[in-house]
Steps between C-alpha positions, in 0.01 A plus 500: 500500500777724358539871548230711342599729213278777364587599142367835380422483128481211254736600219734236361763573766243451777355182348846349455596591858176352632565177310856470633396571859188283500703210360733537798227484762420867559134592544443756223214747460478764227302822456440658160349837408365377164229243437752263341857386569797588282565872538625631165520141375128500444238447233201674349202305365252688285258419219646154440863621499768434760791744533825489694456823696868563572806281437470320167826302489798409715857381471712293742232231499721280717416723797145366489634145478718576806199634692293188450795265554581686822149410617522137388275552200546433130453818299126504413537773235498413131759728346558578135811685383438792266716524189514751343523665839328817376463730200591868477330748267659828389302764306753517216490124432209302360638172633562454872816359652450150638724432798612136510705310756683340208769764444570379145134558419497828692796624296294469180258759639782756500657419163591818313442704814776402743841379377633198693177485699540136601851560633382807690195335655695192603760721668232707671308195625826335605585797723147503642526127571818541702343789689188297581685197631761707683232691695191279540613333825659818636233760425178321402470181704603613846386703798698797628532582867572866429609741229856442612452125457372566146799718416735237637335234285545719193876477548465133401374597153786495245633853457461480121124548542529821704482746206157363406364628831583855404397525136152467357367211301466732200864606520604134513298418188612817325858380528419169330234558233482761227134475395239679709269202460741256667568738787130563556394135479757370746432783741129419529573276799546820702126558469443161666653666806258790462772739390684607182842392368633850560438468877561125538855387586675286239516209744142423402622391159497163675126501421589470131689185589201356688265566207724399209708214635461404862130418523287706259137604547223267602126474461287315752245285321157629593628848586728654760234481772550124503805575717276654765230235472757221536659647812166590660387141445813373676444746785143373543636147533730623776224674694602857419210742546470802268267784599402719205365857497713568808730802497754565776515864606697522826711321757424442869779476755528374857816577699677598179419173322248416229175371644327502163397691190167679463292486182266767364203357695689519829562126525831397655716230340757341729774241452845404623669617181400745226598528133401803292464460125388860471767732357793477741563875497143630491383255770762635740372851438125457463434223754796517741521881469879506497640854449773358277224387262276806520309603191759768429785249519312237303440756225874576494580135424532359148186315395427296192271613220124462533293267282229630270329185378234411245322163492344451159297210371480508120318311228735342246859378504797736527740306279753785508565460872673229704475440875724799600537816291653845550394810306754781511538846351790678333594730790620243754746718699260794526211272591701322770628830642152650534276203580576499874381850574254607233158614619325432169456181300742470206368563150699204364522254787728196520318189612509124545238263357437150632271256322488206738228331294778421250633251756181447703203481259251443781561858619281631216185374327556313175593738219601773744816627671570650842727806480683637804673835443734665750632852460755605767410840642629735773371423848235708673753746643540639149173416325214490752228588246375212287192659346673446164510119536246427224681733262834331569344157445357614165839643399669168574238292320507727194879468485485123550241468223705710257815300564347153479217546249242362744210724608511458878238762585262380231527137617480569872268273695604613848732770631625576852750768598704519821684823574773540764224618734319164471828314542578702812158450654453134415843371602630764744778603261673811630419788262394235250858380453468175308803313633579675827837656571732550202846344475741791506832446677363636829202263489651161413616209714553603860384854422142383441269493803601192700283189515544511880342787689739743666303517826282192542672160510190313380413711193633413154446617143475328164441632149631733232617794713717294733792272408587390240265711284216507252377232260329165554815289546645766729200494734516119507863538613377766743270239657795268553709774662217603734438136591869447574495793741185381674633146544836627625343731756170328585545153358318179583702188565403343166491819293842492335515597134567200278 
């Protein structure tokens, strides 16, 4: 039997790593704090409705195909491309903008608003395309032995891209588009990284390329949790054991080496190799008790925004909405500048609305819709008090009703709210940060916590806060990078990556 691997957590990164390792003959066991696998990629079932609890779409769908192919499996997921990709509502416009992959069609949305829009967007996407393909194998798809190794690899990136590391995404867009609407819409991808376009480096304009040309956005038929269910089914076939309601609290050492991890009941979990899918920074501080990752130092790091989420089952059909929708205000710069550190809920919040029943009718009873609303909020360092959660939810629903003409509160069948406190407690998210460490220049690539432990040669990390970063396709890549390291350093004879 192959070497035994204990994986802590069952988020997508952990599940993908387990699948890769089990396929290669490793004996894999997993422990999970929650009662169900998936981490933030989870679901909520209530009163006949099924909600995607966290991620509601993904791009770079080929990374999932690569994962399954790497394990000798045909992709079991039924994917459906979304087009329009999303809609964007502004308070001063009755009609939303529909964002299409077809740039000719997209240009019609900006007629009379942005002169030479099609020429501008094609130039912008063209630059982002070159940036993506010039950096993906240098920065995204590789391991780094050290920070110096990372810096040396950066010298391979064409020098023409260097200025985009040092100016913000907003400044990049401001130099191309005249209309506020265009600049705001194409900067929304910064929020996918849990930040704002005023803090996010312009290099992340490559995300506009992935959404508008390279691959687009995808829906999984049956809901996003089908990803988890499919992988867990494959793990069961390979004999992988998953222990739920099991939270790791501390490490046990013998002669300076890991002898096991201890859960909250005092039970010891031992293996030859260990992979942590808990936050790569917070785990080092809270479980390994590393001074470099003390609470004070963790708080000094840049973290992504926290999710405030509403899961609403409503009677009737919301014809005004499509699968993905953004509702914005008229004070974008001020809102973005203050949202990170405000201690009170905004009076006019910006928020995202997902109606997955548009693509997956079985997620709601006939004649009903399931509504998932996410409002990015400051993490618990800045807003620890959430006694105003019901008031904020009512504010959002009143605004949504006024702007769509559908009475969401009056047609509510079921309503569930999750504040950053619930997100922190349920999924061990540091300070309730929704996507882990942010992606400022000092926290990207080789500057993120390594996926190989600094002290123990049999402890590895996978997930959003290690390399290459946050987002579903990124953590799938993260699983490949962690697996490559494990095979290189502790490989079985037949465990080569295909």
